[in-house]
C-alpha positions as CSV (number, residue, x, y, z in Angstrom):
1,M,13.4,15.6,4.4
2,S,13.6,13.9,1.0
3,Q,12.0,14.5,-2.3
4,C,8.4,13.1,-2.8
5,D,9.2,11.6,-6.3
6,G,5.5,11.2,-7.2
7,A,4.1,9.3,-4.1
8,D,0.5,9.0,-4.4
9,F,0.1,10.4,-0.8
10,C,1.8,13.4,-1.6
11,E,-0.3,14.1,-4.8
12,E,-3.5,13.4,-2.8
13,I,-2.6,15.7,0.0
14,A,-1.8,18.4,-2.6
15,G,-5.3,18.0,-4.1
16,A,-4.7,16.1,-7.2
17,A,-7.9,14.7,-8.7
18,D,-6.4,11.7,-10.5
19,T,-5.2,9.5,-7.6
20,S,-5.5,5.9,-6.7
21,F,-8.2,6.7,-4.1
22,H,-10.4,8.5,-6.6
23,R,-9.9,6.0,-9.3
24,F,-10.8,3.1,-7.1
25,Y,-13.7,4.5,-5.1
26,E,-15.2,6.5,-7.9
27,G,-16.7,9.3,-5.7
28,D,-18.2,7.0,-3.1
29,P,-17.1,8.5,-0.7
30,P,-15.9,11.7,-2.3
31,H,-12.8,11.8,-0.1
32,R,-11.2,9.8,2.8
33,R,-10.0,12.8,4.9
34,A,-11.1,12.3,8.4
35,W,-9.3,15.4,10.0
36,S,-6.6,17.8,9.1
37,T,-4.2,20.5,10.7
38,A,-1.8,22.9,8.9
39,N,1.0,20.2,9.0
40,F,-0.8,16.9,9.3
41,E,-3.6,14.8,7.6
42,V,-5.7,11.8,9.0
43,L,-7.0,9.7,6.3
44,A,-8.8,6.4,6.1
45,D,-6.7,3.7,4.9
46,M,-7.8,2.9,1.3
47,S,-7.6,-0.9,2.0
48,P,-8.5,-1.2,5.5
49,L,-8.1,-4.2,7.7
50,V,-11.2,-3.2,9.8
51,T,-13.5,-0.3,10.3
52,G,-11.5,2.4,12.1
53,H,-8.2,1.8,10.1
54,L,-6.9,5.3,9.9
55,L,-3.6,6.8,8.7
56,L,-1.8,9.8,10.4
57,L,0.6,11.6,8.0
58,P,2.6,14.9,7.5
59,R,1.7,17.1,4.7
60,K,5.4,17.5,3.8
61,H,7.2,14.4,2.7
62,Y,9.3,12.5,5.1
63,L,10.5,8.8,5.1
64,S,9.5,8.2,8.7
65,F,7.8,9.7,11.7
66,A,11.2,9.5,13.4
67,Q,12.1,12.4,10.9
68,V,8.9,14.1,11.5
69,L,9.6,14.0,15.2
70,G,13.1,15.3,14.7
71,D,11.5,18.4,13.2
72,H,8.2,18.9,15.0
73,P,8.5,16.9,18.4
74,G,6.0,18.9,20.5
75,E,3.4,19.3,17.7
76,T,3.6,15.7,16.9
77,E,3.3,14.5,20.3
78,E,0.3,16.8,21.1
79,L,-1.4,15.9,17.7
80,L,-1.1,12.1,18.5
81,S,-2.6,12.7,21.9
82,D,-5.4,14.6,20.5
83,I,-6.2,12.3,17.6
84,S,-5.9,9.3,20.0
85,D,-8.6,10.9,22.3
86,R,-10.9,11.4,19.3
87,Y,-10.3,7.9,18.1
88,R,-11.0,6.3,21.5
89,R,-14.3,8.0,21.8
90,T,-15.3,6.6,18.2
91,F,-13.6,3.3,17.8
92,G,-12.0,2.4,21.2
93,E,-8.4,2.3,22.3
94,P,-6.1,2.8,19.3
95,L,-3.0,0.8,18.5
96,V,-0.5,3.0,16.6
97,L,2.0,1.1,14.3
98,E,4.6,2.4,11.8
99,H,7.2,0.7,9.4
100,G,9.8,3.6,9.3
101,S,11.9,3.6,6.2
102,G,15.7,4.0,6.5
103,T,17.6,6.5,4.4
104,D,20.4,4.4,3.2
105,E,18.8,0.8,2.6
106,H,16.1,-1.1,0.8
107,T,13.3,-1.7,3.1
108,H,10.1,-3.7,3.0
109,A,7.9,-0.5,3.8
110,C,5.1,-0.4,1.2
111,I,4.7,3.3,1.0
112,T,7.8,5.6,1.9
113,H,5.8,8.7,2.8
114,A,5.8,8.7,6.6
115,H,2.5,7.4,8.1
116,L,1.1,6.0,11.2
117,H,-1.5,3.3,11.2
118,L,-4.2,3.7,13.9
119,L,-6.3,0.5,14.4
120,P,-8.8,-1.0,17.0
121,A,-6.5,-3.8,17.8
122,D,-4.7,-5.6,20.7
123,G,-1.3,-4.1,21.3
124,T,-0.3,-6.8,23.7
125,A,-1.2,-9.6,21.1
126,V,0.9,-7.7,18.5
127,D,3.9,-7.4,20.8
128,E,3.7,-11.2,21.4
129,L,3.9,-12.0,17.8
130,L,6.7,-9.4,17.1
131,I,8.7,-11.1,20.0
132,R,7.9,-14.6,18.7
133,D,9.6,-13.5,15.4
134,E,12.7,-12.7,17.4
135,L,12.8,-9.0,16.9
136,L,14.8,-7.0,19.3
137,Y,13.1,-3.9,20.8
138,V,13.8,-0.7,22.8
139,D,11.1,0.9,25.0
140,L,11.0,4.6,24.8
141,E,10.3,6.9,27.6
142,S,8.1,9.0,25.3
143,I,7.2,9.1,21.5
144,T,9.3,12.2,21.1
145,Q,12.5,9.9,21.6
146,L,11.8,8.3,18.3
147,G,13.3,11.6,16.8
148,D,16.6,10.9,18.4
149,A,19.5,9.0,16.7
150,P,19.6,6.4,15.2
151,W,15.8,6.2,14.3
152,P,15.5,9.1,11.7
153,E,18.2,7.2,9.6
154,S,17.1,3.7,10.3
155,A,14.4,1.2,9.3
156,Y,12.2,0.3,12.3
157,F,8.8,-0.9,13.5
158,L,7.0,1.4,15.9
159,R,4.3,0.2,18.3
160,H,2.6,2.9,20.3
161,H,-0.2,1.8,22.6
162,L,-1.8,3.2,25.9
163,G,0.6,5.9,25.9
164,R,3.7,3.6,25.7
165,S,6.1,3.5,22.7
166,R,8.3,0.6,21.7
167,V,10.7,0.4,18.7
168,Y,11.4,-3.1,17.1
169,M,14.4,-3.6,14.9
170,P,13.8,-5.6,11.7
171,N,16.1,-8.5,11.3
172,G,15.7,-9.0,7.6
173,N,13.3,-11.9,7.6
174,Q,10.1,-9.7,7.4
175,R,8.0,-9.9,4.4
176,R,6.2,-7.0,2.6
177,Q,3.3,-5.7,4.5
178,Y,4.7,-7.4,7.7
179,L,2.9,-5.3,10.1
180,R,-0.4,-5.7,8.3
181,S,0.0,-9.5,8.4
182,V,0.8,-9.3,12.1
183,V,-2.3,-7.2,13.1
184,A,-4.4,-9.4,10.8
185,T,-3.4,-12.4,12.7
186,T,-4.7,-10.8,16.1
187,L,-8.0,-10.0,14.1
188,D,-8.4,-13.6,12.7
189,I,-8.0,-12.5,9.2
190,P,-6.6,-15.5,7.2
191,D,-3.4,-15.3,4.9
192,P,-3.2,-13.7,2.5
193,E,-6.5,-11.5,3.1
194,W,-4.4,-8.9,4.9
195,D,-2.7,-8.0,1.7
196,Y,-4.1,-4.7,0.6
197,A,-4.1,-5.8,-3.1
198,V,-6.1,-9.0,-2.3
199,V,-9.0,-7.9,-0.3
200,V,-10.0,-4.1,-0.2
201,R,-13.0,-4.0,2.2
202,K,-14.5,-0.9,0.7
203,D,-17.4,-1.1,3.1
204,C,-15.1,-0.8,6.1
205,L,-13.6,2.5,4.7
206,R,-17.1,3.8,4.1
207,R,-18.4,2.9,7.5
208,T,-15.2,4.6,8.9
209,M,-15.8,7.9,7.1
210,E,-19.5,7.8,8.4
211,M,-18.2,7.4,12.0
212,V,-15.7,10.3,11.7
213,E,-18.0,12.7,10.1
214,S,-18.3,14.6,13.4
215,W,-14.5,15.1,13.8
216,S,-14.3,17.9,11.2
């Protein structure tokens, strides 16, 4: 586990009042927490692509969920199954994605605090686009295998859908927010409106928070 170094996620989880979310949404809604456990948080994405765009992240600072799974394999697998069930009942089948940050290289992950994206998107369509971009991949027998070498030290793209996990290897040609841009293509969101700084979709976050109100 590495030092947090002021990552906004870390500050928000710790209860800080002056965060990007509070400054941008100005109390409407008052928070973006959908669900929490002793070791994990589920937050609405601050700049969602669609209603139902959630983030699952550990309370402690890790660079990737490969590192999280190395320390907490059983708890993480059980939690992901539980949150997927809740998600499915509320938004439909979740597509789970992550750009895991490596420990010894510069990556194009936009936030280095480990986080999984959950979206109501088509996993097969995302696979087709990643393969089109000539990314090599490995299919995992279970999500817990992500905690095995070399993934905790490596940059990677995780796709988890319908209980099946696949890890894609970046080839150096991916732009920043690459996975957002890929999902946006499957959702017919034009370039560059997938960029979290270009279009924020506040109404999608507010609708998401209304729909997860029963989770807590």
